[in-house]
C-alpha positions as CSV (number, residue, x, y, z in Angstrom):
1,M,98.8,119.2,110.2
2,K,96.7,120.9,112.7
3,R,93.0,121.2,113.1
4,I,90.4,119.4,111.0
5,S,86.6,119.7,111.0
6,F,84.4,116.7,111.2
7,L,80.9,115.0,110.8
8,T,78.8,112.2,112.3
9,L,78.6,108.7,114.0
10,I,76.9,105.8,115.9
11,L,77.9,103.9,119.0
12,L,79.9,100.8,118.0
13,T,82.6,98.5,119.1
14,C,84.5,96.3,116.7
15,F,87.5,94.1,117.0
16,V,90.3,92.9,114.9
17,S,91.9,92.5,112.1
18,A,94.7,91.4,110.2
19,A,97.8,93.6,109.7
20,W,99.9,93.3,106.6
21,S,103.6,93.4,107.0
22,Q,106.3,94.4,104.6
23,S,108.1,91.1,105.2
24,P,106.8,88.4,102.8
25,G,104.7,85.9,104.6
26,A,104.5,87.8,107.9
27,F,100.9,88.1,109.1
28,T,100.2,89.5,112.5
29,K,96.8,89.9,114.3
30,H,96.0,93.0,116.2
31,K,92.9,94.1,118.1
32,I,91.2,97.2,116.9
33,I,88.5,98.7,119.1
34,S,86.3,101.3,117.5
35,F,84.4,103.7,119.8
36,D,82.2,106.8,119.7
37,V,81.1,109.2,122.4
38,P,77.5,108.4,123.2
39,G,75.2,110.9,121.5
40,A,78.0,112.4,119.3
41,A,77.7,113.2,115.7
42,G,81.4,112.5,115.1
43,T,84.3,111.3,117.3
44,M,88.0,112.3,116.7
45,P,90.6,111.0,119.2
46,Y,94.0,112.8,119.1
47,A,96.3,111.5,121.8
48,I,96.9,108.5,124.0
49,N,99.1,108.3,127.1
50,P,101.2,105.3,128.3
51,S,98.3,104.0,130.5
52,G,96.0,104.0,127.5
53,A,93.9,107.1,128.4
54,I,92.7,108.9,125.2
55,T,91.6,112.4,124.7
56,G,90.1,114.2,121.7
57,V,87.1,116.0,120.3
58,Y,83.5,115.0,119.6
59,Q,80.9,117.1,117.8
60,D,77.2,117.1,118.9
61,A,74.2,117.3,116.6
62,S,74.3,121.1,116.6
63,G,77.9,121.1,115.4
64,V,79.4,122.2,118.7
65,N,82.8,120.7,119.7
66,H,83.3,119.1,123.1
67,G,86.2,117.3,124.8
68,F,86.3,113.7,125.9
69,L,88.5,111.4,127.9
70,R,88.3,107.7,127.2
71,H,89.6,105.8,130.3
72,P,91.9,102.8,129.8
73,H,89.1,100.3,130.3
74,G,86.7,102.0,127.9
75,R,84.6,104.4,130.0
76,I,84.1,107.7,128.3
77,T,83.9,111.1,130.2
78,S,82.8,114.1,128.2
79,F,83.9,117.6,129.3
80,D,83.8,121.3,128.5
81,V,85.6,124.2,129.9
82,P,83.1,126.1,132.0
83,G,81.4,128.8,129.9
84,A,83.0,127.6,126.7
85,A,81.2,127.9,123.4
86,G,83.3,125.0,122.2
87,T,86.1,122.9,123.7
88,E,89.0,121.1,121.8
89,P,91.5,119.0,123.8
90,W,94.7,118.1,121.9
91,S,97.2,116.3,124.1
92,I,97.4,114.2,127.3
93,N,100.5,113.4,129.4
94,P,101.3,110.4,131.6
95,R,99.7,112.1,134.7
96,G,96.4,112.4,132.8
97,E,96.7,116.2,132.4
98,I,95.1,117.5,129.2
99,T,95.8,120.6,127.3
100,G,93.9,122.3,124.4
101,Q,91.8,125.3,123.7
102,Y,88.3,126.6,124.0
103,W,86.3,129.3,122.3
104,D,84.4,131.9,124.4
105,T,81.0,133.4,123.3
106,T,82.8,136.2,121.4
107,G,84.9,133.6,119.4
108,M,88.1,134.4,121.1
109,I,90.3,131.3,121.8
110,H,91.9,130.5,125.2
111,G,94.3,127.8,126.3
112,F,93.5,125.4,129.1
113,V,95.0,122.6,131.2
114,R,92.7,120.0,132.7
115,T,93.9,118.0,135.7
116,R,93.3,114.3,136.1
117,N,90.6,115.3,138.6
118,G,88.8,117.5,136.1
119,E,89.9,121.0,137.3
120,F,90.7,123.6,134.7
121,T,93.4,126.3,134.5
122,I,92.9,128.9,131.8
123,F,95.9,130.7,130.2
124,D,96.4,133.4,127.6
125,A,99.6,134.7,126.0
126,A,100.3,138.4,126.4
127,G,100.6,138.9,122.7
128,A,97.4,137.2,121.8
129,G,94.6,139.1,120.0
130,T,91.2,139.3,121.6
131,G,89.0,139.2,118.4
132,S,87.1,136.2,117.0
133,G,89.5,133.5,115.9
134,Q,92.4,135.1,117.8
135,G,93.8,134.1,121.1
136,T,95.8,131.2,122.7
137,M,96.0,127.5,121.9
138,G,97.4,124.6,124.0
139,E,99.0,122.0,121.7
140,A,101.3,119.6,123.5
141,I,101.8,118.8,127.2
142,N,104.9,117.0,128.5
143,P,105.2,114.7,131.5
144,A,106.1,117.5,133.9
145,G,103.2,119.7,132.8
146,W,105.0,122.1,130.4
147,V,102.7,123.2,127.6
148,G,103.8,124.0,124.0
149,G,101.3,126.1,122.1
150,D,100.5,129.0,119.9
151,Y,98.9,132.3,120.0
152,V,97.2,134.3,117.2
153,D,97.8,138.1,117.3
154,T,95.6,140.9,116.2
155,N,96.8,140.5,112.6
156,G,95.8,136.8,112.6
157,V,99.4,135.6,112.6
158,S,100.4,132.6,114.8
159,H,103.4,132.6,117.1
160,P,104.7,129.8,119.3
161,M,104.9,129.8,123.1
162,L,105.9,127.7,126.0
163,R,104.0,127.6,129.3
164,A,105.8,126.5,132.5
165,P,103.9,124.4,135.2
166,D,103.8,127.6,137.4
167,G,102.0,129.4,134.6
168,A,104.8,131.6,133.3
169,V,104.5,131.9,129.5
170,T,107.5,132.4,127.2
171,E,106.6,133.7,123.7
172,F,109.1,133.3,121.0
173,E,109.6,134.0,117.3
174,V,110.9,131.6,114.6
175,P,113.3,133.4,112.2
176,G,111.8,133.4,108.7
177,A,108.2,132.9,109.7
178,N,106.4,135.6,107.8
179,G,103.7,133.8,105.9
180,Y,100.0,134.3,106.3
181,Y,99.7,131.8,109.2
182,G,103.1,132.2,110.9
183,A,104.7,129.6,113.1
184,W,103.3,126.9,115.5
185,V,104.2,124.0,117.8
186,D,103.2,120.5,116.7
187,G,100.1,119.2,118.4
188,I,99.9,116.0,120.5
189,S,103.6,115.5,121.1
190,G,105.5,118.6,119.8
191,L,107.1,119.1,123.2
192,N,109.3,116.4,124.9
193,S,110.4,115.8,128.5
194,T,113.5,118.2,128.1
195,E,111.2,121.0,126.9
196,T,112.6,120.7,123.4
197,I,110.0,121.8,120.9
198,A,109.3,120.7,117.3
199,G,107.1,122.8,115.0
200,A,106.8,124.4,111.6
201,Y,106.3,127.7,110.0
202,I,105.3,129.3,106.7
203,E,107.6,131.6,104.7
204,A,106.2,134.2,102.3
205,P,105.8,135.1,99.5
206,A,105.7,131.5,98.2
207,N,104.1,130.3,101.4
208,V,106.6,127.4,101.8
209,F,106.6,125.2,104.9
210,H,109.8,124.7,107.0
211,G,110.2,122.7,110.1
212,Y,112.1,123.8,113.2
213,V,113.4,122.5,116.5
214,R,113.8,124.7,119.5
215,D,116.3,123.6,122.2
216,P,115.7,124.3,125.9
217,D,118.2,127.2,125.8
218,G,116.1,128.9,123.1
219,T,118.3,127.9,120.1
220,I,116.2,127.4,117.0
221,T,117.3,125.2,114.1
222,Q,115.5,125.1,110.8
223,I,114.6,121.7,109.3
224,D,114.3,121.2,105.5
225,V,114.3,117.8,103.8
226,A,116.3,117.5,100.6
227,G,113.7,116.9,97.9
228,A,111.1,119.1,99.5
229,G,109.4,121.5,97.1
230,T,109.7,125.3,97.3
231,G,106.4,126.1,95.6
232,Q,103.1,127.1,97.1
233,M,102.2,124.9,100.2
234,Q,105.2,122.7,99.6
235,G,108.1,122.1,101.9
236,T,108.8,120.4,105.3
237,L,106.4,119.8,108.2
238,T,107.3,118.3,111.5
239,S,104.7,116.3,113.5
240,S,106.2,114.9,116.7
241,I,109.3,114.7,118.8
242,N,110.1,112.0,121.4
243,N,112.1,112.3,124.6
244,A,115.4,111.2,122.8
245,G,115.0,114.1,120.4
246,W,113.9,112.1,117.3
247,I,111.5,114.0,115.1
248,V,109.0,112.6,112.6
249,G,107.2,114.5,110.0
250,S,106.4,114.8,106.3
251,Y,107.7,116.8,103.3
252,V,105.8,117.8,100.2
253,D,107.8,117.4,97.0
254,T,107.7,119.5,93.8
255,N,104.7,117.4,92.6
256,S,102.8,118.2,95.9
257,I,103.1,114.6,97.1
258,N,103.7,113.8,100.8
259,H,106.6,111.7,102.0
260,G,107.6,110.7,105.5
261,F,110.9,111.6,107.2
262,L,112.8,111.0,110.5
263,R,115.3,113.4,111.9
264,S,117.9,112.0,114.4
265,P,119.1,114.1,117.4
266,D,122.3,114.8,115.4
267,G,120.3,116.2,112.5
268,T,120.6,113.3,110.1
269,I,117.4,112.9,108.0
270,T,116.0,109.6,106.7
271,T,113.1,109.7,104.3
272,F,110.6,106.9,103.9
273,D,107.5,106.0,101.9
274,F,105.0,103.2,102.6
275,P,105.5,100.5,99.9
276,H,102.8,100.9,97.2
277,A,101.7,104.3,98.5
278,A,100.2,105.8,95.3
279,Q,99.3,109.3,96.6
280,G,101.7,110.0,99.5
281,T,102.8,109.0,102.9
282,V,102.3,111.0,106.1
283,G,104.5,110.6,109.3
284,E,102.3,111.5,112.2
285,N,103.8,110.5,115.6
286,I,106.9,108.8,117.1
287,N,106.9,107.0,120.4
288,Q,109.8,106.7,122.9
289,E,111.1,103.5,121.2
290,G,111.2,105.2,117.8
291,A,108.2,103.5,116.3
292,V,106.2,105.8,113.9
293,V,102.5,105.8,113.1
294,G,101.0,107.6,110.2
295,N,98.9,107.0,107.1
296,Y,99.4,106.6,103.3
297,Y,97.0,107.1,100.4
298,D,96.1,104.6,97.8
299,R,95.2,105.3,94.1
300,Q,91.6,106.1,95.1
301,G,92.8,108.6,97.7
302,A,91.7,106.5,100.6
303,A,93.9,106.5,103.8
304,H,95.4,103.4,105.4
305,G,97.1,103.4,108.8
306,Y,100.6,102.0,109.3
307,V,103.2,101.4,112.0
308,R,106.9,101.8,111.0
309,S,109.2,99.9,113.4
310,P,112.5,101.5,114.6
311,K,114.2,99.2,112.1
312,G,112.1,100.4,109.2
313,K,109.6,97.5,108.9
314,F,106.1,98.6,107.9
315,T,102.8,97.1,109.2
316,R,99.6,98.3,107.6
317,F,96.2,98.3,109.3
318,D,92.7,99.4,108.6
319,C,89.7,99.8,110.9
320,P,86.8,97.5,110.0
321,G,84.1,99.6,108.4
322,A,86.5,102.3,107.1
323,G,85.5,103.7,103.7
324,T,87.6,103.1,100.7
325,G,86.7,106.3,98.8
326,A,88.8,109.5,98.5
327,G,89.1,111.2,101.8
328,Q,87.9,108.1,103.7
329,G,89.9,105.4,105.6
330,T,92.0,105.1,108.7
331,I,94.2,107.9,110.2
332,P,96.4,107.1,113.3
333,M,97.3,110.2,115.3
334,S,99.5,109.0,118.2
335,N,101.2,105.9,119.7
336,T,102.6,104.8,123.0
337,V,105.8,103.0,124.1
338,T,103.8,99.8,124.4
339,G,102.7,100.0,120.8
340,A,99.1,101.0,121.4
341,S,97.8,103.7,119.0
342,T,94.7,105.9,118.6
343,G,93.2,107.9,115.8
344,Y,90.1,108.0,113.8
345,W,88.5,106.5,110.7
346,L,85.9,107.7,108.3
347,D,83.1,105.4,107.0
348,T,81.4,105.4,103.6
349,N,79.2,108.3,104.8
350,N,82.2,110.3,105.8
351,V,81.3,110.0,109.5
352,Y,84.3,110.1,112.0
353,H,84.8,107.3,114.5
354,G,87.5,106.8,117.1
355,F,89.7,103.7,117.4
356,V,92.4,102.2,119.7
357,R,94.7,99.6,118.3
358,E,96.1,97.3,121.0
């Protein structure tokens, strides 16, 4: 699911801990490093690339969003698009290029690409509105520099778009998208190396979610998981697509409970739930080997991170210090082919902190 607001922090580095495996008796140790942008009031990493570079957002004491890049060895560089009233990076590719969006002083949103050297290119879709909360958003960037994103028109409705490395923008519509928000491209890794897009849309009047996949030739296929509800804010939501065309996401059933799913390149859908998940399972990202990261919720409503192997084995993990109350806990956002993952955790004061699990 897309953007989330956040709160506060303190500089901290922690290591460890044990991971619980679905297999009886299996007990594997992993290193978890927590981190915060110095001086931030909250740190929220979104994406990690194969070399271990991480990008995301931090919020200052005044509530303003800024971007950051955490280098593979831990050094953190903060950045803002020149003249921005707020900057939000979303995705980073293997070359270290970052895409995201920023707000100008009028509240209009613009997409950007930041090179590894820190140079910015700004882009706007032709159909984007120019009012506050309208404009263009970069969501996912693939290895060649193609960007999948969205634009919000003058009616406040979102539409997907694809930006080529030469700057050409292709706007497209998803059939059936007519809800109050429209359609979008999945953030972080909703665009793979073949320029295939995964995303979702809302259908009115019930405001039901549907997933979709857009092939490089422009063909759009709707994705609905059997068992997904058809009521308000129920349905199917994609989250990520890998280079082989496997898609991960979540569906919301008739009881408004989340469950994970995998869609193979031939369209076969496999559903899954973390064992003992009391209040739902979310599938967030899939790496090039088919390993999935996400989170599940316990009876108290606290989130716990997990890795699901390509063979379906689950490994749970929690960041040390993560709160155990409702809305607290550990939330992985993305993972690499080597098995590293990043995301954020909320402490008992509901402060956001970043982590990398190696």
